[in-house]
N, C-alpha and C positions, 0 to 999 in steps of 0.2 A: 471567379470565384475574389470574396477579400483578404488582404490576409489575414494570417491567427491571428489571436490576441497572445501575448506576450506570456499570458496565464498559462495556456492551453497549449505554449512550448513546453513549462518550464515541466509543463504537469508530465510533458509527454520528452519530452530530454530523462523526467525521472525515472519516469516505467520503464527507457531504451540503459537507463543501467541500471536499475533489475534483473534483467534479462543479463548481460552483460555481462554484469562486477557478481554477478549470486544465481546466473545459473537460472532464476525465477518466471523462465516462459508459461504459460498457459498449458503446452504440454505436463510439466511438468507436476503443475499443482493439482490436474485431473491427475498424477501416476504420487498424488500425497496425499491425497482427503483429509491424516490430521492434522496437515495443519489450517485445509480448505475450508474443506467441509462442514463445520456445523458459524460458517461463515464471522469467519474469525476476520477475511480483508475487510468485513465491513466495523466490523467490531473494532476493527486497530484505526480505522481510517476516524470514526466519529470520537474514538477516543484523540488520536491527535489534533480534532477540531477544536474540541471541547474543553483542549486544557490552554488555561488563560492564569496564572502563578503557579510555581508550585508546587505538585500536589506527590504523590507515587498513584501516580498507573496501576491499571486493574492487567494484565500482559494476559494477549489470547490461548488459548488453548493451545501446549505444545509451543507453544511460541518460544527462543531463546529472553530472558526475563532481560539479561544484561543486552542483548542485541538495543531490546523493544527498547526501552531504558535508554538507550541513548537520543535512539527515535527523542523519542519524549519532550529529550534537552534541546532537542532545535527550539533556532526560530520561532518566530509563530510566522513566517513567512514560508518557510521551511519542513515545519510539518502542513501544514494548507497543499504544496505541490507534492512532500510527504502523501498526504489524504488523497491527495486526488490519483496521483499515480495506483493504490493502493486500490482504487477504483473502476478504473481503467483494468487494473488489473482480473480485480472478480469478473469485466467486463466477458476478458476473455479465457478465463478459464469455463464462463459456462455460453460461449462462445462456442468453446473447444466440446465439451459434452453437448453441446446437437446435435456436435459433425457425426 
């Protein structure tokens, strides 16, 4: 098997940080639907990937606006990494729900 791309590695590292630092496991997201059930992870990923200039982002429902604004203020590369990890988190959540 070929070596993972740098992008995949960066997203995997960010996803692991979400789990280790904040406890945002798939099980956590299943147990807290108020943060995830209404596609908030997808919404956040779309917002982060679409920011090209300073603007006031719409914070996903029930998310901490200060924390989300901090994510939005990251540079473009970091926002893309975080967005990729959020998509991975949503896939984790959906897989957990299927079990």
